[in-house]
N, C-alpha and C positions, 0 to 999 in steps of 0.2 A: 646892673643892679636888678635883682629879682625881688619882687614884692609878693608876700604871701597874704592871702585874705584871712583876716582874723575870724575864727569860728565863734559863734555865739554859744554860750553854754546852755542858755534857755531855749528850748524848742517850744513851739506852740502847744504841744500836748503836755509839757512840763507843768503848766499852771493847773491843768485838769488833775494831774496826779497829786499835786500839792493840795488841791481842794478836797479830793477824795480822802487823802491821808488825814487831813485835818478833821473831816467829818467823822471818820472812823475813830480817831483819837478822842473826839468829843463824846461819841456814843459810849466808848469804853470807860471814860471818866464818869459819865452819868450812870452807867450800869452798876457801879459800886454803891451809889445812893439807893438804887432799887433793892439790891441784895440786903442792905442794912434795915429794910422795913421790918416791922414787927410781924410775927406769925399771925395767920388768920384763925380766929376762934369762932366757932358757931355758937354764939351765946345771945344773939339778938341785938347786940351792940355793934354799931358799924364804924366806930372810931379806929379799929385796927386796920381798916382799908387805907388809911392815910399813908402815902408814900409808895403804894403799890402801883404797877402800870395801869393806865386807863386811857380810854379814848373819849375826849370831851365831845359833847354835842351842843351846838348852839341852842340857846333857849328861844322859844317862840316859833319853832318850826313844826309844831304839832299842837293839837288841842291840849289844854293844861293838864288834864288827867293822864295823858299818855306821853307828855313831853319829858324826855330823858335829859339829865344834866351830864352824866358820864356813865361809861360802861367799864367796870373794873374786871381784871383777870389776873390770876397768879396761882402759884403753888407754894406750899410750905416746904422748908428744907427737909430732905430725906423722906418725903411723902410722894406717892404717885397720884394723889387726888388733885384735880384741877378745880379751882374755885372761881366763881363768877358772881358779880353783883352789879345790878343796874340801879343807878341812883336817879330818882325822878323828882320833879317838883312836887312838894306836898301841899 
């Protein structure tokens, strides 16, 4: 009688591939939320930045007058202009 060794379907690298695929799927799902953000209008009102990509900055890491809360960046659909906004503690 000859016995065959059962091969495992899951290899050690399989988990890494699943993790990366899950992360990419999550990023693609969140990208739809960013695309749905309202266009940026240069009118002195900053509410239109809600929902646009940003880099948060922890509070208290600089003097109050220079401490940033977040740095926003984006473009409007069908425009070539890049917009940036730094939000700071008032």
